[in-house]
Each structure stands twice: as C-alpha cells, then as structure tokens.
N, C-alpha and C positions, 0 to 999 in steps of 0.2 A: 347430376344431371355432370355428369364429367366430358369436359371439354377437352380436341382432341388439336384444338389449337388456338392457335392467334387468329384468326377469319374465322370462326364461331364463334370469337368472343367478343371480338366486333362484329359481324351480324349478331351476334342476345344484342344490345350495349343499342346498336341501332333500332333492330324493333323494338322496347323498351321504349328509348327515348321519343321513336314515334308512335308509335301508344301514347305521349304520355303526354306527347303534344296534340294530336287528337285531341283527346280528352280537355284537353286545355280549352282551342278552341271552340267545345261541340259548350263546352259551360258556354262561352261569352258571349256566344253566338244568341242560345238560350237569353242571358243574359240580358244583353241588346235586340228583343223583341219583346216582352217586358218591356221596357223604357228605350221607344224606339223615340233620337234623333231631325227635327226637322231635317229636311233637304229644300226645300220652298223658302224666303226670307218675302213677307210682308214688303209689295213695293206702292209709293204713294209716289203721284208724278201729279204733276202743275201745267193746265199751258198757260201763258201767259200771250197775248195779242200787244205789240207795238204798232198805231197809227204815226203816219207818213201826213202834214200832207203840206199838198202841189199846188203852189198857186196857178189861181184858172187866167189861160192866156185870154191872149187881146186878139180880137179881131176886127179890119179897119171895116166900114161896110163902107163896097166902091157906091159905083154908076151902077143900079138898075139890080141891083142886089133887092131881095124878099126876104123877109127875114122866117119863112118858111121855105125858102131857097137854103140861103143861112143854118137852119137848125138842119135839114138832109142832107147835108156836104160836109159838116161835123156832123151826122148822128146823132144828136143833142133832138133832146121832147121841147117841139116851140113853147108851151109853156113854162116847160123850168129858162130858158132863157128869155121869157119877156121878169119870168122873176127873178135873174137874177142884174140885170139890170133896171130891174124897173118901171117896161116898156108897157104903156096900159094899154094904148091900140097900136097890133105887130103893120097899119096902112102907113102912120104917120113915120118914115126911119129919112131919118134923114142920111147921105153918103157924108164920110168922114166922121162917124163918129164911131169911136170904140167902141167895143162894146165885149164882156168877159164873157170867155167862153167855159166848161166842166172841163178841165185836164181829162183826156183818155181812160186815165184809173179810178179818178177819184179820190181814193185813202186809199192809202197804198198799206199792206199788209207787211207786216216784219219777218221776215221766214224768223221759225221758232230755232229756240238751239237745240242741236239735236246730241249736244251730250245730256254723260246727265253726273251730279253730284256725287264722290262718293259715300 
C-alpha cells in the first residue's frame, strides 16, 4: 500500500499503535479476571469499657424526714438506701444522721475511642 503523504503515514501508525494497545489491555484484563485481587480487607475491632467510680452522695437527715421520703425525693429504692447505710428498721431514723446516697448515674462508662489503629 503506497502512502501519499505524511498524514497517511501518521494515521496508519496511530491505528497500529491503538490496535496493539487494545490487544495488550484485553490480555491484561483476562489475566486479572483469572487472578482476582481482593478489594476488601478484614477488620478486627475490639470494644473495651472503662468504668469510673463516683463517690456516693451524703444526705443529712432533717427533723421530720422519713426514709421513704428521702428515697422517693432522690429517686432511690428504699431497700438500697437501707442496705447502703446499714439500717435495719426504717422507722428508727435519727435527725442529723448522715446517709449515703448512690450517685445519680452510679458507675459511668467512659466513651469508647472512635479512632482506629492504622
């Protein structure tokens, strides 16, 4: 096939190079299909919870207080209040006595870190 000019030679070379590169891409993609590369990485996570102890609150019994009212006012179970303070008889409550009350939240879990190790 005789070429008439530089433009025809350039077009012919471009067609040959494009065809060859397409052939290489096709062979490479067939090879990749037979040996797939994993696209996901298994991740192992662990959860740890840290608890922080909060000291109990102290309530001083006032004249006219009852154990039931103190428990109700502080949203505490009366049996728990009796157990925490070693009280056997809820009717025998002396004013001026210091009662331990559980903190509002008890044990507070520390937040789990949101960052992952590399």
